[in-house]
N, C-alpha and C positions, 0 to 999 in steps of 0.2 A: 174488968176494964180492958179493952181492947187498943191495941196498941195503934198510934197513927201509920198509915201507909207511906211508903218513902216515895211512890210517885203518885200523881194525882192526874185525872183526866177531867179537863172542863170542855164542856160540849158547847157551843155558841148558836143559838138559835138563830133563825134569819131575822127575827126581830130585836136581836142584839143581847138579848139575857143570855146569860151564862147558867149552867148546870153542872155539877160536879157529880161525877158518876159514880155509882155504888162500887165498881170493879176496881181492883187494887192491884194493878199490875207490877210484879216483881222485877222485871227487868225493862230497858230502854227497846229491846226488840218486842218484847210481848206488849209493851204499851202502844208500839206503833201497830202492831196485827190490831189489837182491841179496835184503836183508833179508826184504822181502815175499814173493820167489820162494823163499826156505829155509823161511819157515813155509806156505808154500800146500802146497808139495810132502812137506816133512818135519813136517807141522803136528803129528801123531800122537805127535811125538817130542821137539819142543821147545816150550817156552812162553812165549818170546820170545828175541828178538836185540838186543843191545847195541852199537849205534854208536860207537865209540871214537875219539875226536878227537886230533888232536895235541897240543892245549892242555889237554886232560884232562877235556873235557867229553863227556859219555854221553849218546845218545839212546838210548831204549828202544822197539820195537817189539815190540807183544804181540799172541799168538797169538790172533784173535777167536773160534779155535772153543775157546780154553781159558777155563772158567769165572773169573770174578775172584772172590777171596775177598772176603768182606765181614769188617769188622773191628769189633764191636761196642765200644765206650769204656763201662766202667761208674766211677760216682764211687766211691772207696771209703768205704764208709758204712754 
């Protein structure tokens, strides 16, 4: 039986669907490198990669080629 990885990567498709990668980086630095590589190679397919830590924190690496959405707040009136 294989042990669960400590850090997992979740790739977010343009349609919003999430995929967990087969890769199991051992350090945060390695996870960031893998996330950037995924976005560089598969940038037309994924909008971001979430790095999920064992303690529950998540770091998001966004695809620089994907335009950010601007959200305008309006006051109700």
